[in-house]
Structures are given as C-alpha cells and as structure tokens.
PDB file of N, CA, C and O in Angstrom:
ATOM      1  N   UNK A   1     -54.073 -21.875  -9.461  1.00  0.00           N
ATOM      2  CA  UNK A   1     -52.208 -22.725  -9.204  1.00  0.00           C
ATOM      3  C   UNK A   1     -51.345 -23.540  -8.238  1.00  0.00           C
ATOM      4  O   UNK A   1     -51.159 -23.387  -7.031  1.00  0.00           O
ATOM      5  N   UNK A   2     -50.971 -24.253  -8.913  1.00  0.00           N
ATOM      6  CA  UNK A   2     -50.451 -25.528  -8.272  1.00  0.00           C
ATOM      7  C   UNK A   2     -49.052 -25.964  -7.530  1.00  0.00           C
ATOM      8  O   UNK A   2     -48.093 -26.269  -8.238  1.00  0.00           O
ATOM      9  N   UNK A   3     -48.943 -25.990  -6.099  1.00  0.00           N
ATOM     10  CA  UNK A   3     -47.694 -25.976  -6.193  1.00  0.00           C
ATOM     11  C   UNK A   3     -46.580 -27.352  -5.916  1.00  0.00           C
ATOM     12  O   UNK A   3     -46.971 -28.350  -6.522  1.00  0.00           O
ATOM     13  N   UNK A   4     -45.657 -27.510  -5.348  1.00  0.00           N
ATOM     14  CA  UNK A   4     -45.556 -28.491  -5.121  1.00  0.00           C
ATOM     15  C   UNK A   4     -45.353 -28.743  -3.674  1.00  0.00           C
ATOM     16  O   UNK A   4     -45.208 -27.601  -3.238  1.00  0.00           O
ATOM     17  N   UNK A   5     -45.259 -29.539  -2.693  1.00  0.00           N
ATOM     18  CA  UNK A   5     -45.416 -29.879  -1.604  1.00  0.00           C
ATOM     19  C   UNK A   5     -43.933 -30.492  -0.446  1.00  0.00           C
ATOM     20  O   UNK A   5     -44.015 -31.334   0.449  1.00  0.00           O
ATOM     21  N   UNK A   6     -42.940 -29.866  -0.803  1.00  0.00           N
ATOM     22  CA  UNK A   6     -41.465 -29.698  -1.017  1.00  0.00           C
ATOM     23  C   UNK A   6     -41.649 -29.162   0.389  1.00  0.00           C
ATOM     24  O   UNK A   6     -42.017 -27.994   0.514  1.00  0.00           O
ATOM     25  N   UNK A   7     -41.340 -30.194   1.860  1.00  0.00           N
ATOM     26  CA  UNK A   7     -40.174 -29.401   2.588  1.00  0.00           C
ATOM     27  C   UNK A   7     -39.082 -28.416   2.368  1.00  0.00           C
ATOM     28  O   UNK A   7     -38.304 -28.535   1.421  1.00  0.00           O
ATOM     29  N   UNK A   8     -39.009 -27.405   3.265  1.00  0.00           N
ATOM     30  CA  UNK A   8     -38.172 -26.066   3.439  1.00  0.00           C
ATOM     31  C   UNK A   8     -37.323 -27.120   3.709  1.00  0.00           C
ATOM     32  O   UNK A   8     -37.489 -27.784   4.732  1.00  0.00           O
ATOM     33  N   UNK A   9     -35.724 -27.556   2.302  1.00  0.00           N
ATOM     34  CA  UNK A   9     -34.600 -27.777   2.325  1.00  0.00           C
ATOM     35  C   UNK A   9     -33.552 -27.007   3.097  1.00  0.00           C
ATOM     36  O   UNK A   9     -33.274 -25.865   2.729  1.00  0.00           O
ATOM     37  N   UNK A  10     -32.942 -27.559   4.156  1.00  0.00           N
ATOM     38  CA  UNK A  10     -31.966 -26.456   5.261  1.00  0.00           C
ATOM     39  C   UNK A  10     -31.090 -27.191   5.026  1.00  0.00           C
ATOM     40  O   UNK A  10     -30.003 -26.716   5.356  1.00  0.00           O
ATOM     41  N   UNK A  11     -31.016 -28.653   4.380  1.00  0.00           N
ATOM     42  CA  UNK A  11     -29.443 -29.472   4.873  1.00  0.00           C
ATOM     43  C   UNK A  11     -28.940 -29.210   3.708  1.00  0.00           C
ATOM     44  O   UNK A  11     -27.950 -29.942   3.700  1.00  0.00           O
ATOM     45  N   UNK A  12     -28.960 -28.416   2.282  1.00  0.00           N
ATOM     46  CA  UNK A  12     -28.558 -28.030   1.159  1.00  0.00           C
ATOM     47  C   UNK A  12     -27.191 -26.230   1.922  1.00  0.00           C
ATOM     48  O   UNK A  12     -26.002 -25.930   1.813  1.00  0.00           O
ATOM     49  N   UNK A  13     -28.176 -25.754   2.454  1.00  0.00           N
ATOM     50  CA  UNK A  13     -27.604 -25.089   3.297  1.00  0.00           C
ATOM     51  C   UNK A  13     -26.615 -24.796   4.003  1.00  0.00           C
ATOM     52  O   UNK A  13     -25.806 -23.901   3.759  1.00  0.00           O
ATOM     53  N   UNK A  14     -26.610 -25.960   5.467  1.00  0.00           N
ATOM     54  CA  UNK A  14     -25.508 -26.070   5.535  1.00  0.00           C
ATOM     55  C   UNK A  14     -25.055 -26.699   4.966  1.00  0.00           C
ATOM     56  O   UNK A  14     -25.225 -25.972   3.987  1.00  0.00           O
ATOM     57  N   UNK A  15     -24.541 -27.513   4.565  1.00  0.00           N
ATOM     58  CA  UNK A  15     -23.906 -28.380   3.452  1.00  0.00           C
ATOM     59  C   UNK A  15     -23.153 -27.130   3.080  1.00  0.00           C
ATOM     60  O   UNK A  15     -22.149 -26.863   3.742  1.00  0.00           O
ATOM     61  N   UNK A  16     -23.451 -26.484   2.283  1.00  0.00           N
ATOM     62  CA  UNK A  16     -22.916 -25.188   1.639  1.00  0.00           C
ATOM     63  C   UNK A  16     -22.177 -24.407   2.725  1.00  0.00           C
ATOM     64  O   UNK A  16     -21.016 -24.006   2.639  1.00  0.00           O
ATOM     65  N   UNK A  17     -22.976 -24.252   3.717  1.00  0.00           N
ATOM     66  CA  UNK A  17     -21.860 -24.016   5.070  1.00  0.00           C
ATOM     67  C   UNK A  17     -20.268 -24.258   5.072  1.00  0.00           C
ATOM     68  O   UNK A  17     -19.267 -23.603   4.779  1.00  0.00           O
ATOM     69  N   UNK A  18     -20.632 -25.837   5.667  1.00  0.00           N
ATOM     70  CA  UNK A  18     -19.539 -26.956   6.223  1.00  0.00           C
ATOM     71  C   UNK A  18     -18.805 -26.898   5.289  1.00  0.00           C
ATOM     72  O   UNK A  18     -17.639 -26.540   5.459  1.00  0.00           O
ATOM     73  N   UNK A  19     -19.310 -27.253   3.980  1.00  0.00           N
ATOM     74  CA  UNK A  19     -17.557 -26.205   2.402  1.00  0.00           C
ATOM     75  C   UNK A  19     -17.210 -25.656   2.449  1.00  0.00           C
ATOM     76  O   UNK A  19     -16.008 -25.563   2.199  1.00  0.00           O
ATOM     77  N   UNK A  20     -18.264 -24.376   2.982  1.00  0.00           N
ATOM     78  CA  UNK A  20     -17.059 -23.185   3.148  1.00  0.00           C
ATOM     79  C   UNK A  20     -16.356 -22.576   3.902  1.00  0.00           C
ATOM     80  O   UNK A  20     -15.710 -21.542   3.735  1.00  0.00           O
ATOM     81  N   UNK A  21     -16.575 -23.755   5.458  1.00  0.00           N
ATOM     82  CA  UNK A  21     -15.563 -23.639   6.858  1.00  0.00           C
ATOM     83  C   UNK A  21     -14.784 -24.467   5.976  1.00  0.00           C
ATOM     84  O   UNK A  21     -13.999 -23.697   5.424  1.00  0.00           O
ATOM     85  N   UNK A  22     -14.597 -25.620   5.565  1.00  0.00           N
ATOM     86  CA  UNK A  22     -13.490 -26.637   4.927  1.00  0.00           C
ATOM     87  C   UNK A  22     -12.613 -25.715   4.679  1.00  0.00           C
ATOM     88  O   UNK A  22     -11.575 -25.397   5.260  1.00  0.00           O
ATOM     89  N   UNK A  23     -13.527 -25.026   3.066  1.00  0.00           N
ATOM     90  CA  UNK A  23     -11.887 -24.380   3.205  1.00  0.00           C
ATOM     91  C   UNK A  23     -11.696 -23.801   3.377  1.00  0.00           C
ATOM     92  O   UNK A  23     -10.822 -23.399   2.609  1.00  0.00           O
ATOM     93  N   UNK A  24     -12.065 -22.756   4.543  1.00  0.00           N
ATOM     94  CA  UNK A  24     -11.054 -22.178   5.068  1.00  0.00           C
ATOM     95  C   UNK A  24     -11.150 -22.460   6.082  1.00  0.00           C
ATOM     96  O   UNK A  24     -11.948 -21.759   6.705  1.00  0.00           O
ATOM     97  N   UNK A  25     -10.579 -23.396   6.748  1.00  0.00           N
ATOM     98  CA  UNK A  25      -9.862 -24.383   7.779  1.00  0.00           C
ATOM     99  C   UNK A  25      -8.743 -24.235   6.932  1.00  0.00           C
ATOM    100  O   UNK A  25      -7.940 -23.342   7.204  1.00  0.00           O
ATOM    101  N   UNK A  26      -8.481 -25.235   5.577  1.00  0.00           N
ATOM    102  CA  UNK A  26      -7.641 -25.340   5.450  1.00  0.00           C
ATOM    103  C   UNK A  26      -6.958 -24.059   4.797  1.00  0.00           C
ATOM    104  O   UNK A  26      -5.760 -23.983   4.524  1.00  0.00           O
ATOM    105  N   UNK A  27      -7.867 -23.109   4.599  1.00  0.00           N
ATOM    106  CA  UNK A  27      -6.534 -21.498   3.953  1.00  0.00           C
ATOM    107  C   UNK A  27      -5.986 -21.694   5.725  1.00  0.00           C
ATOM    108  O   UNK A  27      -4.868 -22.206   5.791  1.00  0.00           O
ATOM    109  N   UNK A  28      -6.568 -21.388   6.973  1.00  0.00           N
ATOM    110  CA  UNK A  28      -5.553 -20.855   7.949  1.00  0.00           C
ATOM    111  C   UNK A  28      -4.274 -21.776   8.176  1.00  0.00           C
ATOM    112  O   UNK A  28      -3.222 -21.337   8.639  1.00  0.00           O
ATOM    113  N   UNK A  29      -4.531 -23.455   7.700  1.00  0.00           N
ATOM    114  CA  UNK A  29      -3.405 -24.736   7.889  1.00  0.00           C
ATOM    115  C   UNK A  29      -2.877 -23.952   6.916  1.00  0.00           C
ATOM    116  O   UNK A  29      -2.724 -22.821   7.379  1.00  0.00           O
ATOM    117  N   UNK A  30      -2.524 -24.020   5.770  1.00  0.00           N
ATOM    118  CA  UNK A  30      -1.789 -23.299   4.604  1.00  0.00           C
ATOM    119  C   UNK A  30      -1.292 -22.248   5.632  1.00  0.00           C
ATOM    120  O   UNK A  30      -0.402 -22.430   6.462  1.00  0.00           O
ATOM    121  N   UNK A  31      -1.777 -21.489   5.503  1.00  0.00           N
ATOM    122  CA  UNK A  31      -1.254 -19.705   6.157  1.00  0.00           C
ATOM    123  C   UNK A  31      -0.370 -19.969   6.674  1.00  0.00           C
ATOM    124  O   UNK A  31       0.770 -19.573   6.431  1.00  0.00           O
ATOM    125  N   UNK A  32      -0.917 -21.120   7.973  1.00  0.00           N
ATOM    126  CA  UNK A  32       0.426 -21.470   9.603  1.00  0.00           C
ATOM    127  C   UNK A  32       1.528 -21.894   8.681  1.00  0.00           C
ATOM    128  O   UNK A  32       2.493 -21.140   8.549  1.00  0.00           O
ATOM    129  N   UNK A  33       1.464 -23.293   7.881  1.00  0.00           N
ATOM    130  CA  UNK A  33       2.458 -23.528   7.726  1.00  0.00           C
ATOM    131  C   UNK A  33       3.163 -23.180   7.110  1.00  0.00           C
ATOM    132  O   UNK A  33       4.270 -23.707   7.217  1.00  0.00           O
ATOM    133  N   UNK A  34       2.992 -22.129   6.125  1.00  0.00           N
ATOM    134  CA  UNK A  34       4.017 -21.196   5.253  1.00  0.00           C
ATOM    135  C   UNK A  34       4.528 -20.424   6.464  1.00  0.00           C
ATOM    136  O   UNK A  34       5.735 -20.189   6.526  1.00  0.00           O
ATOM    137  N   UNK A  35       3.817 -20.064   7.306  1.00  0.00           N
ATOM    138  CA  UNK A  35       4.567 -18.866   8.674  1.00  0.00           C
ATOM    139  C   UNK A  35       5.663 -19.701   9.309  1.00  0.00           C
ATOM    140  O   UNK A  35       6.778 -19.217   9.503  1.00  0.00           O
ATOM    141  N   UNK A  36       5.217 -21.538   9.790  1.00  0.00           N
ATOM    142  CA  UNK A  36       5.961 -21.645  10.436  1.00  0.00           C
ATOM    143  C   UNK A  36       7.354 -21.955  10.002  1.00  0.00           C
ATOM    144  O   UNK A  36       8.275 -21.864  10.814  1.00  0.00           O
ATOM    145  N   UNK A  37       7.610 -22.406   8.454  1.00  0.00           N
ATOM    146  CA  UNK A  37       8.738 -22.257   7.644  1.00  0.00           C
ATOM    147  C   UNK A  37       9.306 -21.177   7.339  1.00  0.00           C
ATOM    148  O   UNK A  37      10.433 -21.190   7.833  1.00  0.00           O
ATOM    149  N   UNK A  38       9.076 -20.074   6.678  1.00  0.00           N
ATOM    150  CA  UNK A  38       9.340 -19.071   6.967  1.00  0.00           C
ATOM    151  C   UNK A  38      10.067 -18.252   8.755  1.00  0.00           C
ATOM    152  O   UNK A  38      10.901 -17.355   8.873  1.00  0.00           O
ATOM    153  N   UNK A  39       9.537 -18.803   9.537  1.00  0.00           N
ATOM    154  CA  UNK A  39      10.293 -18.365  10.568  1.00  0.00           C
ATOM    155  C   UNK A  39      11.558 -19.175  11.035  1.00  0.00           C
ATOM    156  O   UNK A  39      12.464 -18.861  11.808  1.00  0.00           O
ATOM    157  N   UNK A  40      11.332 -20.269  10.343  1.00  0.00           N
ATOM    158  CA  UNK A  40      12.317 -21.565  10.242  1.00  0.00           C
ATOM    159  C   UNK A  40      13.304 -21.061   9.712  1.00  0.00           C
ATOM    160  O   UNK A  40      14.293 -20.721  10.361  1.00  0.00           O
ATOM    161  N   UNK A  41      13.159 -20.890   8.031  1.00  0.00           N
ATOM    162  CA  UNK A  41      14.395 -20.083   7.180  1.00  0.00           C
ATOM    163  C   UNK A  41      14.676 -19.148   8.129  1.00  0.00           C
ATOM    164  O   UNK A  41      15.744 -19.182   8.740  1.00  0.00           O
ATOM    165  N   UNK A  42      14.097 -18.567   8.266  1.00  0.00           N
ATOM    166  CA  UNK A  42      14.736 -16.537   9.053  1.00  0.00           C
ATOM    167  C   UNK A  42      15.903 -17.146   9.920  1.00  0.00           C
ATOM    168  O   UNK A  42      17.124 -17.091   9.770  1.00  0.00           O
ATOM    169  N   UNK A  43      14.977 -17.852  11.044  1.00  0.00           N
ATOM    170  CA  UNK A  43      16.130 -18.790  12.405  1.00  0.00           C
ATOM    171  C   UNK A  43      17.654 -19.209  11.763  1.00  0.00           C
ATOM    172  O   UNK A  43      18.807 -18.799  11.894  1.00  0.00           O
ATOM    173  N   UNK A  44      16.814 -20.494  10.833  1.00  0.00           N
ATOM    174  CA  UNK A  44      18.329 -20.595  10.011  1.00  0.00           C
ATOM    175  C   UNK A  44      19.001 -19.802   9.631  1.00  0.00           C
ATOM    176  O   UNK A  44      20.198 -19.867   9.913  1.00  0.00           O
ATOM    177  N   UNK A  45      18.498 -18.743   8.844  1.00  0.00           N
ATOM    178  CA  UNK A  45      19.971 -18.328   8.307  1.00  0.00           C
ATOM    179  C   UNK A  45      20.276 -17.330   9.260  1.00  0.00           C
ATOM    180  O   UNK A  45      21.491 -17.144   9.319  1.00  0.00           O
ATOM    181  N   UNK A  46      19.730 -16.739   9.897  1.00  0.00           N
ATOM    182  CA  UNK A  46      19.601 -15.782  11.343  1.00  0.00           C
ATOM    183  C   UNK A  46      21.264 -16.644  12.543  1.00  0.00           C
ATOM    184  O   UNK A  46      22.184 -16.129  13.179  1.00  0.00           O
ATOM    185  N   UNK A  47      20.833 -18.093  12.278  1.00  0.00           N
ATOM    186  CA  UNK A  47      21.730 -18.330  13.165  1.00  0.00           C
ATOM    187  C   UNK A  47      23.453 -19.038  12.056  1.00  0.00           C
ATOM    188  O   UNK A  47      24.355 -19.826  12.339  1.00  0.00           O
ATOM    189  N   UNK A  48      23.261 -18.551  11.333  1.00  0.00           N
ATOM    190  CA  UNK A  48      24.416 -19.086  10.257  1.00  0.00           C
ATOM    191  C   UNK A  48      25.586 -17.532   9.965  1.00  0.00           C
ATOM    192  O   UNK A  48      26.670 -17.530   9.382  1.00  0.00           O
ATOM    193  N   UNK A  49      24.870 -16.383  10.601  1.00  0.00           N
ATOM    194  CA  UNK A  49      25.746 -15.033  10.546  1.00  0.00           C
ATOM    195  C   UNK A  49      26.607 -14.712  11.734  1.00  0.00           C
ATOM    196  O   UNK A  49      26.250 -14.544  12.901  1.00  0.00           O
ATOM    197  N   UNK A  50      28.175 -14.643  11.052  1.00  0.00           N
ATOM    198  CA  UNK A  50      28.339 -14.396  12.331  1.00  0.00           C
ATOM    199  C   UNK A  50      27.882 -13.063  12.779  1.00  0.00           C
ATOM    200  O   UNK A  50      27.459 -12.220  11.988  1.00  0.00           O
ATOM    201  N   UNK A  51      27.988 -12.848  14.288  1.00  0.00           N
ATOM    202  CA  UNK A  51      28.827 -13.832  15.613  1.00  0.00           C
ATOM    203  C   UNK A  51      27.339 -14.737  16.645  1.00  0.00           C
ATOM    204  O   UNK A  51      27.393 -15.060  17.832  1.00  0.00           O
ATOM    205  N   UNK A  52      26.014 -14.961  15.565  1.00  0.00           N
ATOM    206  CA  UNK A  52      24.852 -15.819  15.854  1.00  0.00           C
ATOM    207  C   UNK A  52      25.747 -17.202  15.788  1.00  0.00           C
ATOM    208  O   UNK A  52      25.618 -18.040  16.680  1.00  0.00           O
ATOM    209  N   UNK A  53      26.697 -17.410  14.649  1.00  0.00           N
ATOM    210  CA  UNK A  53      26.991 -18.658  14.551  1.00  0.00           C
ATOM    211  C   UNK A  53      27.600 -19.071  15.986  1.00  0.00           C
ATOM    212  O   UNK A  53      27.212 -19.954  16.751  1.00  0.00           O
ATOM    213  N   UNK A  54      28.880 -17.990  16.141  1.00  0.00           N
ATOM    214  CA  UNK A  54      29.733 -18.838  17.506  1.00  0.00           C
ATOM    215  C   UNK A  54      28.666 -18.636  18.611  1.00  0.00           C
ATOM    216  O   UNK A  54      28.827 -19.137  19.723  1.00  0.00           O
ATOM    217  N   UNK A  55      27.663 -17.958  18.324  1.00  0.00           N
ATOM    218  CA  UNK A  55      26.987 -18.278  19.781  1.00  0.00           C
ATOM    219  C   UNK A  55      25.974 -18.843  19.755  1.00  0.00           C
ATOM    220  O   UNK A  55      25.106 -18.622  20.598  1.00  0.00           O
ATOM    221  N   UNK A  56      25.752 -20.167  18.279  1.00  0.00           N
ATOM    222  CA  UNK A  56      24.841 -20.842  18.716  1.00  0.00           C
ATOM    223  C   UNK A  56      25.964 -22.072  18.699  1.00  0.00           C
ATOM    224  O   UNK A  56      25.947 -22.957  19.554  1.00  0.00           O
ATOM    225  N   UNK A  57      26.859 -22.024  17.716  1.00  0.00           N
ATOM    226  CA  UNK A  57      27.709 -23.352  18.273  1.00  0.00           C
ATOM    227  C   UNK A  57      28.189 -23.307  19.814  1.00  0.00           C
ATOM    228  O   UNK A  57      27.725 -24.442  19.920  1.00  0.00           O
ATOM    229  N   UNK A  58      28.566 -23.107  20.784  1.00  0.00           N
ATOM    230  CA  UNK A  58      28.645 -22.608  22.387  1.00  0.00           C
ATOM    231  C   UNK A  58      27.382 -23.221  22.450  1.00  0.00           C
ATOM    232  O   UNK A  58      27.365 -24.443  22.601  1.00  0.00           O
ATOM    233  N   UNK A  59      26.132 -22.499  22.347  1.00  0.00           N
ATOM    234  CA  UNK A  59      24.899 -23.396  23.262  1.00  0.00           C
ATOM    235  C   UNK A  59      24.941 -24.891  22.258  1.00  0.00           C
ATOM    236  O   UNK A  59      24.959 -25.868  23.006  1.00  0.00           O
ATOM    237  N   UNK A  60      24.954 -25.148  21.293  1.00  0.00           N
ATOM    238  CA  UNK A  60      24.153 -26.073  21.086  1.00  0.00           C
ATOM    239  C   UNK A  60      23.083 -26.094  20.108  1.00  0.00           C
ATOM    240  O   UNK A  60      22.386 -27.077  19.858  1.00  0.00           O
ATOM    241  N   UNK A  61      23.002 -25.041  19.612  1.00  0.00           N
ATOM    242  CA  UNK A  61      21.556 -24.573  18.473  1.00  0.00           C
ATOM    243  C   UNK A  61      21.787 -25.345  17.411  1.00  0.00           C
ATOM    244  O   UNK A  61      22.925 -25.344  16.943  1.00  0.00           O
ATOM    245  N   UNK A  62      20.941 -26.016  16.921  1.00  0.00           N
ATOM    246  CA  UNK A  62      21.240 -26.529  15.375  1.00  0.00           C
ATOM    247  C   UNK A  62      19.787 -25.863  14.386  1.00  0.00           C
ATOM    248  O   UNK A  62      18.831 -25.130  14.637  1.00  0.00           O
ATOM    249  N   UNK A  63      20.295 -26.603  13.189  1.00  0.00           N
ATOM    250  CA  UNK A  63      19.083 -26.394  12.151  1.00  0.00           C
ATOM    251  C   UNK A  63      17.913 -26.900  12.465  1.00  0.00           C
ATOM    252  O   UNK A  63      17.790 -28.111  12.646  1.00  0.00           O
ATOM    253  N   UNK A  64      16.680 -25.873  12.598  1.00  0.00           N
ATOM    254  CA  UNK A  64      15.343 -26.537  12.732  1.00  0.00           C
ATOM    255  C   UNK A  64      15.162 -27.224  10.976  1.00  0.00           C
ATOM    256  O   UNK A  64      15.689 -26.607  10.050  1.00  0.00           O
ATOM    257  N   UNK A  65      14.562 -28.212  10.778  1.00  0.00           N
ATOM    258  CA  UNK A  65      13.497 -28.867   9.895  1.00  0.00           C
ATOM    259  C   UNK A  65      12.463 -28.108   9.013  1.00  0.00           C
ATOM    260  O   UNK A  65      11.712 -27.722   9.908  1.00  0.00           O
ATOM    261  N   UNK A  66      11.974 -27.684   7.978  1.00  0.00           N
ATOM    262  CA  UNK A  66      10.733 -27.316   7.601  1.00  0.00           C
ATOM    263  C   UNK A  66       9.974 -27.999   7.829  1.00  0.00           C
ATOM    264  O   UNK A  66      10.306 -29.069   8.339  1.00  0.00           O
ATOM    265  N   UNK A  67       8.496 -27.706   7.550  1.00  0.00           N
ATOM    266  CA  UNK A  67       7.498 -28.362   7.860  1.00  0.00           C
ATOM    267  C   UNK A  67       6.876 -29.306   6.494  1.00  0.00           C
ATOM    268  O   UNK A  67       6.659 -28.877   5.361  1.00  0.00           O
ATOM    269  N   UNK A  68       6.747 -30.202   6.819  1.00  0.00           N
ATOM    270  CA  UNK A  68       7.049 -31.151   5.483  1.00  0.00           C
ATOM    271  C   UNK A  68       5.364 -32.076   5.513  1.00  0.00           C
ATOM    272  O   UNK A  68       5.105 -32.411   6.669  1.00  0.00           O
ATOM    273  N   UNK A  69       4.360 -32.469   4.580  1.00  0.00           N
ATOM    274  CA  UNK A  69       3.110 -32.551   5.056  1.00  0.00           C
ATOM    275  C   UNK A  69       3.339 -34.334   5.867  1.00  0.00           C
ATOM    276  O   UNK A  69       4.189 -34.513   6.739  1.00  0.00           O
ATOM    277  N   UNK A  70       2.752 -35.054   5.546  1.00  0.00           N
ATOM    278  CA  UNK A  70       2.499 -37.033   5.645  1.00  0.00           C
ATOM    279  C   UNK A  70       2.183 -36.945   4.085  1.00  0.00           C
ATOM    280  O   UNK A  70       1.618 -35.996   3.540  1.00  0.00           O
ATOM    281  N   UNK A  71       2.718 -38.276   3.373  1.00  0.00           N
ATOM    282  CA  UNK A  71       2.348 -38.283   2.195  1.00  0.00           C
ATOM    283  C   UNK A  71       1.114 -38.515   2.022  1.00  0.00           C
ATOM    284  O   UNK A  71       0.541 -37.975   1.076  1.00  0.00           O
ATOM    285  N   UNK A  72       0.456 -39.331   2.853  1.00  0.00           N
ATOM    286  CA  UNK A  72      -0.561 -39.388   3.309  1.00  0.00           C
ATOM    287  C   UNK A  72      -1.756 -39.053   3.517  1.00  0.00           C
ATOM    288  O   UNK A  72      -2.774 -39.716   3.711  1.00  0.00           O
ATOM    289  N   UNK A  73      -1.551 -37.956   3.460  1.00  0.00           N
ATOM    290  CA  UNK A  73      -2.362 -36.642   3.709  1.00  0.00           C
ATOM    291  C   UNK A  73      -3.083 -36.065   2.473  1.00  0.00           C
ATOM    292  O   UNK A  73      -4.032 -35.284   2.410  1.00  0.00           O
ATOM    293  N   UNK A  74      -2.613 -36.462   1.843  1.00  0.00           N
ATOM    294  CA  UNK A  74      -3.104 -35.804   0.533  1.00  0.00           C
ATOM    295  C   UNK A  74      -4.149 -37.017   0.127  1.00  0.00           C
ATOM    296  O   UNK A  74      -5.229 -36.510  -0.175  1.00  0.00           O
ATOM    297  N   UNK A  75      -4.160 -37.616   0.083  1.00  0.00           N
ATOM    298  CA  UNK A  75      -5.954 -38.291   0.629  1.00  0.00           C
ATOM    299  C   UNK A  75      -6.987 -37.818   1.634  1.00  0.00           C
ATOM    300  O   UNK A  75      -6.930 -37.704   2.859  1.00  0.00           O
ATOM    301  N   UNK A  76      -8.150 -37.524   0.566  1.00  0.00           N
ATOM    302  CA  UNK A  76      -9.245 -37.099   1.747  1.00  0.00           C
ATOM    303  C   UNK A  76      -9.808 -37.987   2.417  1.00  0.00           C
ATOM    304  O   UNK A  76      -9.998 -39.123   1.982  1.00  0.00           O
ATOM    305  N   UNK A  77     -10.210 -37.526   3.759  1.00  0.00           N
ATOM    306  CA  UNK A  77     -10.384 -39.385   4.702  1.00  0.00           C
ATOM    307  C   UNK A  77     -12.350 -39.373   4.331  1.00  0.00           C
ATOM    308  O   UNK A  77     -13.135 -38.613   3.764  1.00  0.00           O
ATOM    309  N   UNK A  78     -12.399 -40.332   4.853  1.00  0.00           N
ATOM    310  CA  UNK A  78     -13.460 -41.036   4.197  1.00  0.00           C
ATOM    311  C   UNK A  78     -14.658 -40.211   5.117  1.00  0.00           C
ATOM    312  O   UNK A  78     -14.635 -40.093   6.342  1.00  0.00           O
ATOM    313  N   UNK A  79     -15.629 -39.716   4.261  1.00  0.00           N
ATOM    314  CA  UNK A  79     -17.052 -38.494   5.355  1.00  0.00           C
ATOM    315  C   UNK A  79     -18.436 -39.395   5.125  1.00  0.00           C
ATOM    316  O   UNK A  79     -18.902 -39.694   4.025  1.00  0.00           O
ATOM    317  N   UNK A  80     -18.918 -39.714   6.280  1.00  0.00           N
ATOM    318  CA  UNK A  80     -20.275 -39.855   6.219  1.00  0.00           C
ATOM    319  C   UNK A  80     -21.647 -39.740   6.873  1.00  0.00           C
ATOM    320  O   UNK A  80     -22.045 -39.998   8.009  1.00  0.00           O
ATOM    321  N   UNK A  81     -22.176 -39.314   5.886  1.00  0.00           N
ATOM    322  CA  UNK A  81     -23.636 -38.167   6.533  1.00  0.00           C
ATOM    323  C   UNK A  81     -24.749 -39.354   6.761  1.00  0.00           C
ATOM    324  O   UNK A  81     -25.935 -39.221   6.458  1.00  0.00           O
ATOM    325  N   UNK A  82     -24.140 -40.618   7.382  1.00  0.00           N
ATOM    326  CA  UNK A  82     -25.297 -41.063   7.202  1.00  0.00           C
ATOM    327  C   UNK A  82     -25.588 -41.524   8.903  1.00  0.00           C
ATOM    328  O   UNK A  82     -26.659 -42.035   9.230  1.00  0.00           O
TER     329      UNK A  82
END
C-alpha cells in the first residue's frame, strides 16, 4: 500500500478558526451598533415628550446622533500571512 508523505497540515484548521472568529466578531460589532442606535432612538424620542422636553430644554440636553460607519470602512484591510 502506498501512502503519500504529507505532513499533518494544521494551518488550514487555524485559518478556518480565524475566519470563524472574524465572522463572530463582525456579528458582535453589528449587534452593538444596532443596540447603540436603538438606545439613541429611545433617548431622542423620550426627550421629545412632555414633561421631559421641558426638563431637557432647561438643562440643555440635545438630540444624539446615530452611529454611522465611515465610508472607508467598507473596504477590507489588506492582511498578509507571510
């Protein structure tokens, strides 16, 4: 019986784990962004209702802005494995 003498390649498993970790990290970032924007929406809405709008006006509370991605963030960074 002839078998090929290839070493046990663990790099492929490590790369697949890296891809999985990056996908999980992206999902966590997306969830955090949605949570932040939801919280800002609730704050802005509650600030506009009486009597909170009066108190907010007296103390100078302003509407918060939603998180928006940097347009340059859409391009993936170059990664070198060498």
